[in-house]
matplotlib code that plots the C-alpha trace (Angstrom):
import matplotlib.pyplot as plt

x = [55.2, 55.0, 51.8, 52.3, 54.8, 54.9, 58.0, 59.5, 61.8, 63.9, 66.2, 69.3, 70.1, 73.0, 72.9, 76.2, 75.4, 76.7, 78.7, 81.6, 84.0, 84.3, 82.8, 85.8, 88.2, 88.2, 89.0, 86.8, 83.7, 84.4, 83.5, 85.2, 88.2, 92.0, 92.4, 93.8, 93.9, 91.4, 93.4, 94.8, 96.0, 92.5, 90.9, 93.9, 93.4, 97.4, 98.0, 97.2, 95.0, 92.1, 88.7, 86.6, 82.9, 81.7, 78.8, 77.2, 77.4, 75.4, 72.8, 72.4, 72.0, 69.4, 67.3, 67.1, 66.0, 63.5, 62.3, 61.7, 59.5, 61.8, 62.3, 65.6, 67.6, 68.5, 71.9, 74.1, 77.5, 80.2, 81.2, 83.9, 82.3, 85.2, 86.1, 88.9, 88.8, 91.6, 89.3, 89.3, 92.9, 92.5, 90.3, 86.9, 84.4, 83.1, 79.4, 76.3, 75.1, 74.3, 73.2, 72.0, 70.6, 67.0, 64.5, 61.0, 60.2, 58.1, 58.0, 54.3, 54.2, 51.2, 50.9, 50.3, 46.6, 46.4, 46.4, 48.6, 50.4, 53.6, 56.9, 58.2, 61.9, 63.9, 66.6, 68.9, 72.4, 75.6, 78.6, 81.9, 82.3, 85.1, 87.8, 87.4, 88.9, 89.7, 90.5, 92.7, 95.5, 99.1, 100.0, 98.4, 98.8, 95.3, 95.8, 93.8, 94.5, 92.9, 91.6, 91.1, 89.1, 86.0, 87.3, 85.5, 82.7, 79.6, 77.2, 73.5, 72.3, 68.6, 67.3, 63.8, 61.4, 60.7, 57.4, 58.2, 56.3, 57.2, 59.4, 57.0, 56.8, 60.8, 61.0, 58.3, 59.8, 63.0, 61.7, 59.6, 62.9, 64.8, 62.7, 62.1, 65.9, 66.6, 63.9, 65.6, 68.7, 71.3, 72.0, 71.3, 70.5, 72.0, 72.4, 74.0, 76.5, 77.0, 75.6, 72.9, 73.6, 70.7, 71.5, 68.3, 67.3, 65.1, 63.2, 60.0, 57.5, 54.3, 51.2, 49.4, 52.4, 53.8, 57.7, 60.7, 62.9, 66.5, 67.4, 69.6, 71.4, 71.9, 74.2, 75.7, 72.6, 72.7, 69.6, 66.1, 65.0, 68.1, 66.5, 63.4, 64.9, 67.2, 64.4, 62.0, 65.1, 65.9, 62.2, 61.8, 65.6, 64.8, 61.1, 62.6, 65.3, 62.2, 60.5, 63.3, 64.0, 67.1, 67.8, 68.2, 71.2, 72.2, 74.6, 75.6, 75.1, 75.5, 73.5, 74.7, 72.9, 74.1, 73.0, 69.8, 70.9, 72.0, 75.4, 76.8, 79.6, 80.6, 79.1, 77.3, 79.9, 78.9, 82.0, 81.9, 80.7, 82.4, 82.1, 84.7, 86.7, 87.9, 84.6, 82.8, 79.0, 76.8, 73.8, 71.0, 69.3, 66.0, 67.0, 69.4, 66.9, 64.1, 66.5, 67.4, 63.7, 62.6, 65.0, 63.0, 60.8, 57.4, 57.6, 56.6, 53.1, 52.1, 53.1, 51.3, 48.1, 48.5, 49.3, 45.9, 44.1, 45.7, 46.7, 43.9, 46.2, 45.1, 46.5, 49.0, 50.2, 50.4, 52.8, 54.7, 55.0, 56.3, 58.3, 61.6, 62.5, 63.8, 61.2, 58.5, 60.0, 60.4, 57.0, 56.0, 58.0, 56.4, 52.6, 53.4, 54.5, 51.0, 50.8, 47.9, 49.0, 47.9, 49.7, 52.9, 52.5, 52.0, 55.2, 57.0, 56.1, 56.0, 58.7, 61.4, 61.7, 62.7, 64.9, 66.9, 66.8, 68.4, 71.0, 72.0, 70.7, 69.0, 66.1, 68.6, 71.1, 68.7, 70.0, 66.3, 65.5, 61.9, 61.6, 62.5, 60.6, 57.4, 57.9, 58.0, 54.3, 53.5, 53.9, 51.4, 49.0, 48.8, 48.6, 51.8, 52.9, 51.4, 52.0, 54.2, 56.4, 56.5, 57.9, 60.3, 61.8, 62.1, 65.4, 66.9, 66.4, 68.7, 71.5, 71.8, 70.9, 68.7, 64.8, 62.2, 60.9, 64.3, 63.9, 60.6, 61.7, 65.0, 63.3, 60.0, 57.4, 55.1, 51.7, 49.4, 46.0, 45.1, 41.6, 41.8, 45.0, 44.2, 40.6, 42.8, 44.9, 41.9, 40.3, 43.3, 43.6, 40.0, 40.7, 43.4, 42.0, 38.7, 38.7, 39.1, 36.4, 34.3, 35.3, 34.4, 31.0, 30.2, 30.8, 34.4, 35.6, 39.2, 39.3, 38.7, 42.0, 43.7, 42.9, 43.8, 47.4, 47.6, 46.5, 49.1, 51.7, 51.2, 51.1, 54.7, 53.1, 52.9, 48.9, 46.5, 45.0, 42.2, 41.1, 42.2, 39.8, 37.1, 37.6, 38.1, 34.7, 32.6, 33.6, 33.2, 29.8, 29.3, 29.3, 30.7]
y = [92.0, 94.1, 95.5, 99.0, 99.6, 99.5, 98.7, 101.0, 98.7, 99.7, 97.1, 97.6, 94.8, 94.7, 92.1, 90.9, 90.9, 88.0, 89.7, 87.8, 90.6, 93.3, 96.6, 98.7, 96.0, 92.8, 90.7, 87.6, 87.8, 84.4, 83.7, 80.9, 80.7, 80.6, 83.9, 86.8, 85.1, 87.6, 90.8, 93.6, 97.3, 98.5, 96.1, 96.3, 100.0, 100.9, 104.5, 105.7, 102.9, 104.2, 102.4, 102.1, 100.8, 97.6, 97.8, 94.4, 95.5, 98.7, 96.4, 94.1, 96.9, 98.7, 95.0, 94.6, 98.1, 98.0, 94.7, 96.6, 99.1, 101.9, 104.9, 105.0, 108.4, 110.2, 110.9, 108.7, 109.2, 107.7, 109.0, 108.6, 107.2, 107.9, 105.7, 103.5, 99.6, 97.1, 95.5, 99.2, 100.2, 103.2, 105.1, 105.2, 103.0, 103.7, 104.2, 106.5, 109.1, 112.4, 110.5, 107.2, 104.7, 104.4, 105.7, 105.4, 101.5, 99.2, 95.8, 94.1, 91.9, 89.8, 90.8, 88.5, 88.9, 88.0, 91.4, 92.8, 95.9, 97.8, 98.4, 101.3, 101.5, 104.8, 104.0, 101.4, 102.7, 100.7, 100.6, 98.3, 95.6, 95.6, 93.0, 90.1, 89.8, 86.3, 85.9, 82.9, 81.6, 81.1, 78.8, 80.8, 84.3, 85.4, 86.6, 88.8, 88.2, 90.2, 88.3, 91.0, 88.6, 90.0, 93.8, 95.7, 93.1, 94.9, 95.6, 97.1, 98.5, 98.5, 100.8, 100.3, 103.0, 102.2, 100.7, 97.3, 96.6, 93.1, 90.3, 88.8, 91.5, 92.0, 88.2, 88.6, 91.7, 89.8, 87.0, 89.0, 91.1, 88.0, 86.5, 89.8, 89.7, 86.4, 86.5, 89.5, 87.1, 90.2, 87.7, 84.4, 86.2, 83.8, 84.8, 81.7, 82.1, 85.7, 87.3, 88.9, 90.6, 92.3, 95.3, 96.1, 99.5, 99.0, 101.3, 101.4, 104.2, 104.0, 102.7, 105.5, 107.7, 108.9, 109.8, 108.3, 107.3, 106.5, 103.5, 100.5, 98.8, 95.2, 93.0, 89.6, 87.8, 84.8, 83.8, 85.2, 83.2, 84.8, 88.5, 87.7, 86.0, 89.4, 91.6, 90.2, 90.4, 94.0, 94.7, 93.1, 94.7, 98.3, 97.8, 96.8, 99.6, 102.1, 100.7, 101.1, 104.6, 103.9, 105.7, 104.0, 105.2, 105.0, 102.1, 99.0, 95.6, 91.9, 89.4, 86.0, 83.0, 80.6, 82.8, 84.4, 87.9, 91.1, 92.2, 96.0, 96.4, 100.0, 103.3, 104.3, 106.3, 108.1, 109.2, 112.2, 111.2, 113.3, 112.8, 110.9, 112.5, 109.2, 108.1, 110.1, 110.6, 108.3, 109.3, 106.8, 107.4, 106.5, 104.3, 102.1, 102.0, 100.7, 98.3, 97.1, 97.0, 94.7, 92.1, 92.2, 88.8, 88.2, 89.2, 86.4, 87.9, 88.0, 84.5, 83.3, 85.0, 83.4, 80.3, 80.4, 81.7, 79.6, 76.5, 76.3, 75.9, 76.7, 80.2, 78.1, 75.9, 78.8, 80.6, 77.8, 77.2, 80.8, 81.6, 80.8, 81.7, 78.3, 76.3, 78.1, 77.3, 73.7, 73.6, 75.1, 72.7, 69.6, 71.1, 72.0, 68.3, 67.0, 66.5, 67.9, 71.0, 70.0, 66.4, 68.6, 70.5, 67.7, 65.5, 68.5, 69.8, 66.7, 64.4, 66.4, 69.1, 66.9, 65.0, 68.0, 69.3, 65.7, 66.0, 70.3, 70.8, 73.7, 72.9, 74.7, 72.1, 69.3, 65.9, 65.3, 67.7, 68.9, 66.8, 63.4, 64.0, 64.7, 61.5, 59.6, 61.4, 60.5, 56.9, 57.5, 59.2, 56.4, 53.8, 52.1, 52.2, 53.3, 55.8, 53.4, 52.5, 56.1, 57.0, 53.9, 55.2, 59.0, 58.4, 56.0, 59.1, 61.1, 58.6, 58.2, 59.4, 56.6, 57.2, 56.8, 53.8, 52.1, 52.2, 50.7, 47.8, 47.3, 47.2, 45.2, 47.5, 48.1, 48.0, 45.0, 46.0, 42.3, 41.7, 37.8, 37.6, 40.5, 38.4, 35.2, 36.9, 38.6, 35.1, 33.5, 36.7, 35.9, 32.0, 32.8, 35.1, 33.9, 35.6, 39.0, 38.5, 37.3, 40.8, 42.9, 41.4, 41.7, 45.4, 45.9, 48.6, 48.2, 44.4, 45.9, 47.8, 44.5, 42.5, 45.6, 45.6, 41.8, 42.2, 44.4, 42.7, 39.4, 41.7, 42.9, 46.4, 46.5, 45.5, 48.4, 49.3, 51.1, 47.7, 45.6, 47.7, 47.0, 43.7, 42.8, 45.0, 43.1, 39.9, 40.8, 41.6, 38.5, 39.9, 38.5]
z = [177.6, 180.7, 181.2, 181.7, 179.4, 175.5, 173.5, 170.9, 168.5, 165.6, 163.6, 162.0, 159.5, 157.7, 154.5, 152.8, 149.2, 147.3, 144.5, 142.8, 143.7, 146.8, 146.9, 145.7, 144.3, 142.2, 145.2, 145.2, 147.7, 148.9, 152.7, 154.3, 152.3, 153.9, 156.2, 154.0, 151.1, 149.0, 149.9, 147.7, 148.6, 148.7, 151.0, 152.9, 153.0, 152.4, 151.6, 148.2, 146.9, 145.4, 145.6, 142.5, 143.2, 141.8, 139.2, 140.5, 144.2, 143.0, 141.1, 143.8, 146.4, 144.0, 143.8, 147.7, 148.1, 145.1, 146.8, 150.1, 148.1, 148.6, 146.7, 145.0, 144.8, 141.9, 143.3, 145.7, 147.3, 150.0, 152.9, 155.5, 158.7, 161.2, 163.8, 165.0, 165.6, 165.1, 162.6, 160.8, 160.9, 158.3, 160.7, 158.5, 157.1, 153.5, 154.1, 153.1, 155.5, 153.5, 150.1, 151.0, 148.1, 149.0, 151.4, 152.3, 152.1, 153.7, 154.9, 155.7, 158.7, 160.4, 164.0, 166.9, 166.8, 163.2, 161.5, 158.7, 159.2, 157.5, 159.2, 157.7, 156.5, 157.0, 154.3, 152.7, 152.6, 150.8, 152.9, 152.9, 155.7, 158.0, 158.6, 161.0, 164.4, 165.8, 169.4, 170.2, 172.5, 172.3, 175.0, 178.2, 176.2, 174.7, 171.3, 168.6, 165.0, 162.1, 159.1, 155.9, 153.8, 155.0, 154.7, 151.6, 151.3, 149.9, 152.1, 152.4, 156.0, 156.3, 159.2, 160.1, 161.4, 165.3, 164.4, 166.1, 169.3, 170.4, 169.9, 167.8, 165.5, 165.3, 164.1, 161.6, 160.2, 159.7, 158.4, 155.7, 154.9, 154.3, 151.9, 149.9, 149.8, 149.0, 146.2, 144.4, 144.3, 146.3, 149.3, 151.1, 154.4, 156.9, 160.4, 161.4, 158.2, 159.1, 155.9, 157.7, 161.1, 162.9, 165.6, 167.6, 169.5, 172.0, 174.6, 176.6, 177.3, 179.4, 177.3, 175.6, 175.7, 172.1, 173.2, 172.4, 175.7, 175.6, 173.9, 174.4, 171.4, 171.4, 169.2, 168.8, 167.7, 165.5, 164.6, 164.3, 167.7, 169.3, 168.2, 169.9, 173.2, 173.4, 172.6, 175.6, 177.9, 177.0, 177.8, 181.0, 182.5, 181.2, 183.2, 186.3, 185.9, 185.7, 188.1, 190.6, 189.6, 188.1, 184.5, 181.3, 179.5, 175.9, 175.4, 173.6, 175.1, 173.8, 173.6, 175.8, 174.1, 176.9, 180.0, 178.0, 179.0, 177.6, 179.0, 179.2, 176.3, 175.7, 175.8, 172.5, 170.3, 166.9, 164.7, 162.0, 158.7, 156.1, 152.0, 150.8, 147.8, 146.1, 145.4, 142.9, 143.4, 141.3, 139.1, 138.8, 135.8, 135.2, 132.3, 134.1, 137.3, 134.9, 133.5, 137.1, 138.0, 135.1, 137.0, 140.0, 140.4, 141.7, 145.3, 148.0, 149.2, 145.5, 144.6, 147.8, 146.4, 142.9, 144.4, 146.4, 143.1, 140.3, 142.4, 144.7, 147.9, 151.3, 152.9, 154.9, 152.3, 149.7, 152.3, 153.2, 149.2, 148.7, 151.5, 149.7, 146.1, 145.4, 146.8, 145.1, 142.0, 143.1, 143.7, 140.5, 138.5, 140.0, 139.8, 136.1, 135.4, 135.7, 139.7, 141.5, 143.2, 146.7, 146.5, 144.9, 148.1, 150.6, 149.3, 149.2, 152.8, 154.4, 152.6, 150.9, 153.2, 156.6, 154.3, 153.4, 156.8, 158.3, 155.6, 156.2, 152.5, 151.0, 148.2, 145.9, 146.6, 146.7, 144.8, 144.0, 141.3, 141.0, 137.7, 139.1, 142.3, 139.8, 138.2, 141.5, 142.0, 138.7, 139.4, 142.5, 140.5, 137.6, 140.8, 139.6, 143.2, 146.3, 148.7, 151.0, 148.2, 147.2, 150.5, 150.6, 146.8, 147.9, 150.2, 147.7, 144.9, 147.0, 147.0, 142.9, 139.7, 138.8, 137.2, 139.7, 137.2, 137.3, 141.1, 141.1, 139.0, 141.1, 144.8, 143.1, 144.8, 141.5, 143.0, 142.5, 141.1, 139.8, 141.4, 141.0, 142.7, 145.4, 145.7, 146.6, 149.0, 150.9, 151.2, 152.9, 155.4, 156.1, 156.7, 159.0, 161.0, 162.1, 165.4, 163.8, 161.1, 164.1, 166.3, 163.1, 162.3, 166.1, 165.6, 166.5, 163.8, 164.7, 163.7, 160.0, 160.6, 161.7, 158.6, 156.3, 157.7, 157.7, 153.9, 153.0, 155.0, 153.2, 149.8, 150.9, 150.6, 147.1, 147.0, 146.1, 149.5, 148.0, 146.0, 149.1, 151.3, 149.0, 148.4, 152.1, 153.0, 150.5, 151.6, 155.1, 154.3, 152.4, 149.3, 145.9]

ax = plt.figure().add_subplot(projection="3d")
ax.plot(x, y, z, "-o")
ax.set_aspect("equal")
plt.show()
């Protein structure tokens, strides 16, 4: 950050709820379908069509707000947020301004110096998404088309307080918020797939000042890293403006990920918000709220502490295993199958996750269930196979539904722990490699590694490495 300035950053995060239907009609909420397939008079915003609030949308929005430690309002209502744009032809968006769903939340983050602190949330409100503009060309003529599949999709907008001071804190806030909302089951929160969108409001002020200066809004960031890059760039750009005496003006900018810079888009416009007469106010009863609250799962921070206490994982491993709800459930299933927790964590982190990443899969979509991975690791724990064989079997289990035991037999990789057989093998290695034996007995320790490698190779990787090591060591030292 520029030394003499402090950044003041607030984030507005739109999260698309993973409901079966849209916010105010029964059309499927299914991103990726053919354009204009999931539409009706309500989400096409035809005159006379009356919206009807989805109970599922209200429940999932409330779960998200509770996951962010927000206070739920007793009465909520929708307003008409008035503006016109081609993706909103009716001229207003149903949103919540006067009576939002929730207020006064917080998300705890880890700052750059390792300390923890809360980022405040002003409010969480519900709103309908707009349609999607598609910019194409017909020959040499540019054409803009409108896809109404997204129109009416339920959103929550999460508005943070201007408590964020750096790109690091902005990214940590998004990660922590995303984890909580995913845990609540309200959304996939994928910036890459458009189910989470982030707008950053950025201003700067002299260090030590407590005043708020003119902010600039930055849009069009489709990854957490892009948010960090855009924040850093905008801080530098505004600092340069202030140094040269140029005034920072209120406007909206776009992030250009190719040029790594923000570009002016338009002046900032805020249209009026007036109560909507078509959707009546909703009363949130204590009984209904407690029913929804009871569905809230254990949150990431508490789960991490439990993993540390119950499974004795180091903090960094517990943090990794608890970062995602599906991953946490997967880990616990493996650990509860009799596998030492640290072994389960190691194999998931070092072997399973890289395989999933290479195949573009999530833990939820993994072709290798937690039960089958546990079956493989149980063979390893019982010394039926060694680690090398387990690593060889793991990708095979991705490609079929075979039981681990069956793959072991088919690949003929069951570990040899017969002492007599291994002694015969080690005797042959010592006889065939006299130079290495002499080197080891002369004090060259790496010669032992060479002889171990030869022994493992001679056993075709199926020899029990600990037993081979013990036999080789004893024979080289002249012990029987």
